[in-house]
C-alpha positions in Angstrom: 0.0 0.0 0.0 1.2 3.5 -0.8 1.5 6.2 1.8 -0.6 8.5 -0.4 -3.5 5.9 -0.2 -3.2 5.9 3.6 -3.2 9.7 3.7 -6.4 9.7 1.6 -8.0 7.1 3.9 -7.2 9.2 7.0 -8.6 12.3 5.4 -11.9 10.6 4.7 -12.4 9.2 8.2 -15.3 10.2 10.3 -14.6 11.2 13.9 -14.4 8.2 16.2 -13.6 9.8 19.6 -15.8 12.9 20.1 -14.6 15.3 17.4 -11.3 13.4 16.8 -10.4 10.9 14.1 -8.2 8.1 15.6 -5.7 6.2 13.5 -3.6 3.4 15.1 -0.2 2.6 13.4 0.6 -0.9 14.7 3.2 -3.7 14.1 6.2 -5.2 15.7 9.3 -3.4 16.9 11.3 -2.1 13.9 8.4 -2.3 11.4 8.4 1.4 10.6 5.5 2.6 12.7 7.2 5.8 13.9 8.2 6.7 10.4 4.7 6.1 8.9 3.0 8.0 11.8 5.3 11.0 11.1 4.5 10.9 7.4 0.8 10.8 8.1 1.0 13.6 10.6 3.0 15.7 8.1 0.1 15.3 5.6 -2.5 16.5 8.1 -1.9 20.0 9.5 -4.0 19.4 12.7 -2.7 16.0 13.5 -0.9 14.8 16.6 1.1 11.7 17.1 1.0 9.8 20.4 3.8 7.3 20.9 2.7 4.4 23.0 6.3 4.1 24.3 5.4 7.2 26.4 2.6 5.3 28.2 4.3 1.9 28.8 5.5 1.0 32.3 9.1 0.1 31.2 10.2 -3.1 29.6 7.9 -5.3 31.7 4.8 -3.0 31.1 4.7 -3.6 27.4 0.9 -4.1 27.2 -0.3 -2.6 30.5 -0.9 0.9 29.1 -4.5 0.5 27.8 -6.4 1.8 30.9 -4.1 4.9 31.1 -4.6 5.5 27.4 -8.4 5.3 27.8 -8.6 7.3 31.0 -6.0 10.0 30.3 -6.4 10.4 26.6 -9.6 9.0 25.0 -12.1 9.9 27.6 -11.3 13.6 27.7 -11.0 13.8 23.9 -14.3 12.0 23.5 -15.8 14.9 25.5 -14.1 17.5 23.3 -11.6 18.3 26.1 -7.8 18.4 25.9 -6.1 15.3 27.2 -3.2 15.0 29.7 -1.1 11.9 30.1 1.9 11.0 32.3 5.0 10.2 30.2 7.2 7.3 31.1 10.9 8.3 31.4 12.9 5.3 30.1 16.2 6.7 31.4 14.9 7.1 35.0 12.7 4.0 34.7 9.6 5.7 36.1 6.7 7.9 35.2 7.7 11.5 35.0 6.1 14.7 33.6 2.6 15.2 32.3 2.1 15.9 28.7 -0.7 18.2 27.5 -2.6 17.0 24.4 -4.9 19.6 22.8 -7.9 18.3 20.9 -6.5 17.4 17.4 -8.5 16.7 14.2 -6.5 13.5 13.8 -4.8 11.5 16.6 -2.3 9.0 15.4 -1.5 6.4 18.1 1.7 4.7 17.2 3.1 1.6 18.8 3.1 -2.1 19.2 -0.5 -3.2 19.9 -1.9 0.2 19.0 -5.0 -1.3 17.3 -5.9 -3.2 20.4 -5.1 -0.2 22.6 -7.4 2.1 20.7 -10.2 -0.4 21.0 -13.6 1.2 20.5 -12.2 4.6 19.6 -10.4 3.2 16.5 -11.3 4.9 13.2 -8.6 3.2 11.1 -5.8 0.7 12.0 -2.7 0.2 9.9 -0.7 -2.9 10.8 2.8 -3.1 9.3 3.6 -6.7 8.8 7.3 -7.3 8.5 9.4 -10.4 9.1 10.8 -10.6 12.6 14.4 -10.9 11.4 14.0 -7.8 9.2 12.6 -5.9 12.2 15.4 -7.0 14.5 18.0 -5.9 11.9 16.3 -2.5 11.6 16.2 -2.2 15.5 19.9 -3.0 15.7 20.7 -0.5 12.9 18.7 2.2 14.7 19.7 1.5 18.4 22.9 -0.5 18.4 23.7 -4.1 19.5 20.8 -6.3 20.6 20.0 -6.3 24.3 18.5 -9.1 26.3 15.4 -6.9 26.9 14.8 -6.7 23.2 14.6 -10.4 22.6 12.2 -10.7 25.5 10.2 -7.8 24.0 10.0 -9.7 20.6 8.9 -12.9 22.3 6.2 -10.9 24.2 5.1 -9.4 20.9 4.8 -12.8 19.2 2.7 -14.1 22.1 0.5 -11.0 22.2 -0.2 -11.0 18.4 -0.9 -14.8 18.7 -3.6 -14.0 21.3 -4.8 -10.8 19.7 -4.6 -11.1 15.9 -5.1 -7.9 14.1 -8.1 -8.0 11.8 -11.4 -6.3 11.0 -13.0 -3.9 8.5 -11.3 -0.9 10.2 -7.8 -2.4 9.8 -5.5 -2.4 6.8 -2.6 -4.9 6.9 0.4 -3.8 5.0 2.9 -6.4 4.1 6.6 -5.3 4.0 6.1 -1.7 4.9 4.7 1.4 3.2 6.0 2.9 0.0 
């Protein structure tokens, strides 16, 4: 799928969270989620990107963010109010400052399990399906030599997607990345 097609799809979406159109960019680590989210946001002047890494509770809290996402972000936005979420500081290994999120026209939620995380507020999900070895290679190119936490993270992703397969009429699965 071409990025221009995704830009068109996001422009045509109806609001799914109060006045906000919600797009989830999902896939395993190293699949290109952050890059695609940035490209989509660049194409929409009043878009915001929310990186799920900011809501995770460290390496062990990979999938424990959903209640915080719903309470701190989606519920206020659904009421047409700005959101406010507490950001996880990966260096200090604890939750830190609060981030203000004005009501955007388009909210792009980017991260592993984003489709599942967006749940009932999802307008469109984009799942980047890329082979695990290609993703690990990209991760190493981006962040340096593989760490034990990474391999555990990838195992947890595989188990998660086995339990929560990404599908549905609101989801586009893109094999091999976006052109």
